[in-house]
Steps between C-alpha positions, in 0.01 A plus 500: 500500500465683168808708589704187575393343170609811310841492668547134415408564135740791490783295650436216257505746214834636606635145532394400147628828362836438657507151353427637154765773524793409269821414692810710443719373219868412525711805430837322487590262217661179637713477185651839574581409858648161396473361852699184564568283806779243493689249709877455458526282188811320628285328765282316247183608683617315811461676835751385762332571831829463689642778284198721571549448874873565481457811287256645753803590712770504234702818538693497173338753267648349185293182513258485203131543577265221395202704381481813285227712342542747216268773373516793261375828644187622312543852640733704714493413870257213448442294814559127459351248741564128458282267706612138543216270605538265793594135449575210732849647549446878503264770620361777281798718415493856366776699333445867417736725306491830312592496130658842442525523122248408231621235251781370722494133602564435867587173671443421867549204731175456692519399865312175559341456841578131548325278751823414678341270758363294211835492322678379816278193510496424129624145449358425155485659158198658336376768259376855546354750254598858576283780357644848445249779438619837367325824597594841358353801682255259672380361165542126443701463179625141467545163672785249471529150644808297596484129581778371726596156622616537859739263673529361853692715746742205531613554142808718498595677179874458432552668166338606175639518150320806370480688173825500306623207715546743789566308823308617805616350828253451785693273732501776758150363564663220704538757778122544511466135609747548785279593795682591820169639629322164495323455836609136526867588536481635857382165636757319289783705649393389847510139383847555353630631832352195673714282271805614696714562192513874567413712804390816320445656160698823474548564129832554327713561810801308369575197283485259793158611624367499143612140457339391829170659401513343154566158655193546719281593202645212298434249779144626535436444127649148514313413818182626336560252218508749214602306193576580139207492258547634149170668419559807287303462178181694428227477236599837358500473120662837430784474250657822628501447875701276728334436834524259792272370773628605845367375831444758771664478841202337674455254211859378537456468875166322481575268207866440592596522134711751311692533178819705487334842485223404746766408755695820433182698565426301817847538650527864393173586676631370834844653445353843429288473816805446723710768332713292266556601138409229246600488135331294230743389229315419180665294227351330194253240635606535864514733799692473825525706815772729624537737793735766629699418812611857574323832542688660209374230263842399371508134606257253343414150613299260281233238568362232269148465640410184308730302731211494748380213280795278600342390828157494659553562870131477605477139384766404757261577788298184437804275467716601798513290818520739795628220728791374290547836323513313173329544164367211298790396275348615170440849640840523661654415165326802349658748741823318579699666217428840656604423859828636632750253645430627851125462462540155346705386797237627743230328296682167513525540877125561517553854633382709206150639541280536197512879530880503508511258206277732298709806588820321399353390167365851443841658564669263255244577232527872576875484435439325170223740403726801557780359283294322233474798264835662583690384190205586276472844662871567456472411132199725438577778747573760233176419319294593804631856481481525121190702415540434127382139534173360633565137587664565837347717770612590852185614678576667833164496675585795723567719196192377314287570806549869425310439176244233578323388818392144583176361364293473821412164646151357467348470847326172418841338449655586838419171663695183437 
């Protein structure tokens, strides 16, 4: 027992001695290192989560990086380690570099380990504080903090007027909202074939097959009851950035509402799935759809998607008499202007089924949708290929797909 007591006293003595031993002092002056962490000033401390997701697979090396750290080497071959603490949107992230020459200031773009699954589901704005800790040769030297206001993944950055009034275009981000990989589309294609408008989807085989497939997709959208709804504004207060709220594919399908760009994204997603090549034409305050009708991409057809708002085919189901094959007068008057003479004659004879009536109305509206923007396109055609201006953009989704992949769907939103 005496021996045990002596050992305990000895251990306690060592413990208190260790506690009283002075800790090692800092050997590196923070002022000399001049560590700094910054976020691109043009973004006004706003983090666009859709841009983060798109940039995760962006293959163009000339795109500016959002974050940067700078440090002056206190000695030759000093080892820098920057640790970024975790937040609601990112995991702990570490960047390590060697600083070859004493007195030289080096700048790096740290890699942030984002919580991508969280970003996919982010539907509201918030704030995060990001902490950057600088270590030199394993010695903690300095700490910097950056506070960012993050935005919903539905908010798409369009452009920024940066330092020196430099215009930075981000409308290529539209392609990130086009999602040909969405799991809902496979079932939808089966439903489209059941409509009887087309027997198969076989991509850009020739102009005729392209048109048949587009008519089938168009009829599906009309029969779904997708209507125009102009929701594009956001609460973003940045004076430098121009952004827009965009609904994802499943949101358009479920809510049956879309503005011009929402509808372009919706149609483009289905078109990409079946092998067609969509184009999004962007003009000041509007966007409309286009697509190539040949494999060489020389012939373009247009589509004004907002024309889906001209009729509401689903509402006819409740007001059609299957015995007389007649609609209630007020509902017939809504679709009558879009019936062909042949279909009208069959209707008056009581021989036009509701399905055939819908298909006929859909085909008439399809014809109008594909010619609606033609004069406007002819007028502005040269502007779409003029890289010196920014107001008009011709976004070929197939080409942009080489740069940016779709923002993945949120599993919780698959169901209707």
